[in-house]
N, C-alpha and C positions, 0 to 999 in steps of 0.2 A: 815286395814279396821276399826279396833276398834278405833284407834286414829282419823281417818278421820271422823268417825261417832260420836265420843265422847261418846262411850258406853263401859261399862265394859264387860269382857269376858262372864259373866253370862247372858248377854242380848241375846247372839247369840249361846251359847253352853250349852248343858245339863250338861256337866262337868263345874262346876262353875269357874274353873281356866283356861278354854280354851282348844281347840283341840277336835277332835272327833265329835260326833253327834251334829247337829244344832237343835235349838229350833224351835217350831212352829212359833214364832215371826220372826226368821231369815228366815224361808222358805216362810212365807207370804210376807215379805218385801225384798225378795232376789234381785229384780231388783234395788231398791234404794240402797242396800248395796254393791252389786258387780258391778253395772252399766253394766250388761251383755247386749249384742247386738245380737239379733237373726239374724245371717247372712244368715241362711238357711230358705227360705220361708216356708218350711214345719213346722219348729219349731214355727215360728210366727203365723201360721194359726191354730195350734193345739188348740182345744177347751178346753181340760183338761190337767192338769199336776199334777204329784204326789207330795204330800206335806209331806209324811212320816208318816202320821197318819192312822193307821189301824182301831183302835177304840179309844174311849175316854180314854181307859186305856192302850193302846199299840201303840208305835211308833217305826219305824225302820229308819235306814239310812245307808250310806256306802260311801267309798272312794276307787276308783281304779285309781292308777297312774302308767302309763307305760312309761319307759324312754329309750332313746338311748343316751349313753354317749360315745363320742369319746375322748380318752385320749391321749394327746400329751406329750411325755417325751423323752429327748435326751438320746442317748446311752452313758453309762458311759465310761470314758477313762481308761487307764491302772491302774490308782490308784482308780478306782471305783467312780470317782467324775463327776458331771454334772454341767454346769453353771446355776446360778440362775439369777433372774432379767430379764428374757426374756419374752416379750409380746407374741411372736409367736415362736413355736417350730415345726420344719419340720417333725419330726418322729412321726408317729402314733403308739403308743405302744399297744393300745387295743381299741376295740369297744365293749361296753357292752350294750346289750339289755336286760332289766330286768323289772320285776314288782317291782316298788319301794314301793308300798303300795297296799294291798288289805284288807280292813277292813270292818267289818259289825258291826253295832251298834243297840242296842235294849234298849228301855226304857219301863218299866212296872210301871204304876202309881197305886200302891196299894191304896193310897189315893191321887189322883192327886194334885200336888203342895205342898204336905205335906210329904208323905212317898213314895219313889220311889226306884226302883232297876235298875241299869244301867250296861250294859256290852259293852265292845269294844273288839272284837275278830279279831286278825290279822291272815290272811291266807298266806300271803307272804310279804316279803321274809322270809325264814327260817322256813317254816312250820307253823302249827296252834299254836298260842300263845294268851292267855287271857291277853291282855295288861292292861285292866281296868275291874274290876268287883267290884262294891261297892253299898252299900245302902246309900241313901241320905235322911236325915231328915231335913225338913225346917219348919219354923214357931214355933220352940220350944225355940229359943234363941231370945233375943231382937235385934234390929237394923238389921233386915233381915238376921240374922245369920243362919248357917246351920252346921250340923254334917255329916261327911262322914266317912264310915268305910268299909275297904276292900282293894283292890289293885287299885292304881291310879298313875298318873304322879305327880311328885313333883312340887309344886307351887313355882317357883323360876325364877325371872328375866323376860325378854322379851321372848315370846313364838315364836321363829323363827325356821325355818326348814333347814337352809342352810347347817348345818353339814350333815344332812341326804341326802340333794339334791346332794351334791358333793362328798360324801365319803361313801355311803351306802355299796359299795362292799368291802371296805377296812377299817376295824376298826382302823388301825394304823393312818389313816388320820383324825380321829375325834379328832383333837387337838385344836379346837377353842372353843368358849364360851359354847355352849350347850353340845357338846360332852365331853369336858374336865371337866365341872362341874357335869356331870352325870344327866343332867336334859333335855335331848332331848326327842323326841317322840318315842324312842326305849327303854327308861328306865322308869320302874315303880317300885313301892315298896308297901309292905303290911303294913297296919297300920290304923291310924285314923287321920282325919283332922277336925279342928274347925275353923270357920271363922265368922266374922262380916262384914256387908256391909252397913253401914249407909250412906245414901246420895251418894256423889261421891267417898266415901272411900271404901277400901278393906283391910282387915287385916286377915291373916290366920296363923295358927300354925299346923304343922303336926308332928306326932311321928310315925316313921316307922321302919321296921325291920333292914335295913342296909345290908351290905355285909354278906354272909354266914360265920359262924365261929367266929363272933365277939361277945363280951359280952355286948356291949352298943347298944343303939338305935340311929337312925338318927333323928335329929331334924331340921326342915326346917321352916323358917318364911318368909313371904312376905307381904309387905304393900305398897299400892300405892293410889294415888288420881287421878281420871279422871275428869278433869276440863273442862267445856264447856263455849262457848261464851265469851272468854277472849278478852281483847283489843289487837290489832295488830294481834296476832295469833287467830285462831278459837277455837281449842281444844288443850289440853295438858295433858300428863300423867307424873307423877313424882313418883318414887318408890325406894324401897331398899329391899334387900333380904339377908338372912343369913342361912347358913347350917353348921351343925356339925355332924361328923361321926367319929367313932374310930374303924377301922378295927384292926385285931390282930397285936399287936406291933406297931401300928401307930395311929396318931390322926390328923384329918383334919378339918380345919376351912375354910369356903368359905363365902365371903361376897361381895356384889356388889351394885351398884347404877345405875339407868337407868332413862331415860327421853325421851320424844318425843312430837312433836307438829305438827300442820298442818297450812298452810297458803294458802287458796284457794285450788288449785290443787296440791300443794306441801305438802308432809308429810315427816318428818325426825325423826329418833330415834337413840338412842345409849345406850350402856351399858359398864360399867367398872367393872371388877371383880378381886379379889385377892384370891389366894389359898395358905394356909400355911399348909405344911405337916411336922410333927415332928415324930421322930422314937425313939424306945427304943435302948439302947446301945450307941455306939459311932458314929452311922451314923448321919451326919449333917442334920439339917432341910433344907427343900427346899421350895422356894416360887415361885409362878407362877402369872404372870400379864397377864390379858386378856382384849382386847378391841374389841367392835363390833359397827359398825355404818352403817346406810343405809339411802338412799334418794329415795323417790317415787314421781312420777309425773303421774297424770291421763291424758293421751293423748286421745283426741277425745271423752272424757267422758266414754270410755269403755276399754282402753288399759292401764294397769299399767306398767310404765317404772321404773325399779329398778336399782340402783347402790349400791354396798355394799363393805365394807372393814373390814377385821379382822386381829388381831395381837395377838400373844402369845409369851411369853418369860419366860423360866425357869431359875431361878437363884439359885445356890447352893453355900454353903460356901466352897465346895471342888474344885470348878472349875470356871474359868473365860471364858471358851469357849463360843462363840456366838452361841446359839442354838435357837435364835428367828426364828419365822415363820410368814408369812403373806399371806393373800389371798385377792384378789380383784375380783370383778365380776360385770357384768351388763347384763341386758336382759329385755325382755318384757313378760307380763302375760295378754294376752287378754282373756276375758270371751266371748266365741262364742255363748253361749246359756244358758238357765236356769240351765242345768246340765252338762255343758261342758266348760272346761278351758284348754288352752294350754300354754306352756312355752318354751322360747328359751333363754338360758343363755350361756355366755362365762366367765370362771373363770381362774385366773392366780394365782398359788401358788408358793411361794418361801420359801426355807429353807436351812439348811446346805448342802453344795455341796456334802458331802459324804453320803447323804440320797436321792437317786434319786426319790423315791416316794413322797418326800416332795417338789419336783420341777416339778409339773405336771400342764399343762393347760388342761382345759376340755370344750368341747362344748356339752351342755346338751339340749336335746329336750324332752319335756314331754307332754303327753295328760292326762288329769285328768277328770274322770267321777265322779260325786258326787250326792247324793240325801239325 
């Protein structure tokens, strides 16, 4: 939606880097942004609708996502292997009905638009967790800059949710871009972030605590340009990210590039990342290559149709075994009303044949309430 509208994350989210509570601007123009269609007459005829604003100093919001995931996985043979590359698998391994997200957001404007406190509390899955709690100072830096201090999601790459959508119940399946880089919507860190947003540009640097027990901090940078009204394509985003962290006896560098554009009802985006892990002692360095891409089409002006593909490959100096994994998926995301969205997706995952969980197909149905 950001690329389709040609707007930066800070236009629609209180967290300047995306995700979580929506701004008053987003709530006010929700129909133009989401293209929702009030299919139920009672919704269309309602005279009032909640916009999240309690007072001029306090706003709230929330997301509730309920999922039913049907997991298809073949039975392993005597050697513990399953075939990969199958579009359909006949065996239903598991049916998972779960709350994928139950989050509550609050924004206190101590001095509205200049000094604010924001919190994102997750109640499910996994119990109550403060995913984000930070103070936000705006207007004290040039070029629409801001300073953020507290706990927050790392500003890295494209802000997609597919790792969470298809592998929330199984941490071992978070092997693609967001899960592998540690920048999904289940991972946050404590520290400070500094950013400048002149015109169509965004540049941020954050210094955060990193993994427990390490002596170094995690440094993350992200820079992109959101360009509007271009020839041939309508809007486009081009960006790059970098992350460095040094857990005990290990050092990790992550860097990537991403881009996207839209042409009428079509929107497309992609990201390429490299991870380099080095270790103390004689253990060889390990490199990881990650690719993500998706294509969206706005059908009937209110149903988003999505197709995506992901690929990851670990390469070590010590082995030449093929451990690459890939995942493909397609589905629809209709907005049925101002506060109601549904999803229907089918995904196909392929990996080493001796790892059955890496060769699962999933049918995911989701209902999403948001405000």
